Steps between C-alpha positions, in 0.01 A plus 500: 500500500409745221203369322283661222202286579301625196784405266527150653126459486510574131775256452300232668201573283693493181774233557359316802805525723752745658824475682560725795863488589580548868133558605541283803882541538477619866321185610699226341689380806188485721298327224778235471477431871117489481521264207724269701242483779238377271696262263790299609713412207714180516854578624644241251339608169176600323150368597370236258205733391353830563417595857221751555351667813163674422476671838790730435313827575378373829834352597727777357416854622807606300328394180165651614665835561613508137160401371349783698763759414435832353666425163301177453183692584590768258590262211166300557303815516649608166440158342151408644384867530321418822570344841669160486530184717793278566343153469777255514870465602748214486864408558652249254814300471492454115700215345574458132291614201156660494316441171325765283165585662280772633338483838163442347348739254265735687278788376603675845865601503712387785850624582764278642802657680809274508820537705802263449731458783770362264628653181338369190643515155418356146666176582398477861128501515406869424138578430431558131188642329323518174416874472130573450386138537264606775281700272212332313505781240848383395360173371689277754203309631460146350727372238808740545516420877469126420791517257720654767396234753575228238821673399696184416235331299355817323798731481799265511648698801591420845313709763819710565532580117149641463567868422421702823617773735714367778482710814820438693489611859693562820387467855297815577353525159127456450335356185132574459275343242145457376436140582341438156838565330678186377823442702755236592842430643769268360835354612463594866617328812351590832352862522347643812201693395240714684179636344158653563208555277276813468155568338297799462212507758237271336194704391318287232378145522770401255774654712368330812489170329850538343642600839352193668613270234860638493521465880370145487724403207812596691402375848282196426563342165872485527537638154753765590819537291780751507264783436 
């Protein structure tokens, strides 16, 4: 894959997300087989609710190889401007809608790399983002974010009608985003998703505290969502 990591890092800083077409195209088949080892979907239809395996990096060397690949390292280096750590990884069978949210608003930036093993489109559960909503200097914290979360009551809009950038994807694409950015997915059936999260090597006490809290929120509290 040809990747200008500096350009992508700048996109992440400004907009909060980036679409990397074909970044994992050469591993789609093996990732699909690996997913099937971890999560067995019903042969006669969709599971009733989301199914998540949090030990994906330990159980899937195929995903771990991507998380440790040169292009991921180069992108994280350009974004964090220091060494980085891969702190979580998960495999998900997503079902239905995911409402507008961020993955907790942290002072420390975290990046989430997402790979769908099924095509996603506007009407079939593609990720969508509110550009710039990860940045406190854009005025998003507080009331504006709450208006989006209460879109029906405050804006008179369904979640899918909130103006946003919809990132349609094909198997082999990678979507990477700052976990503070507001994101959602609507109108989807079952989507097989693999993901891992990275953070710059914590240096300050705040960064160490945020990293511990982020890890615990994903693994212990059960507060995970599509992001």
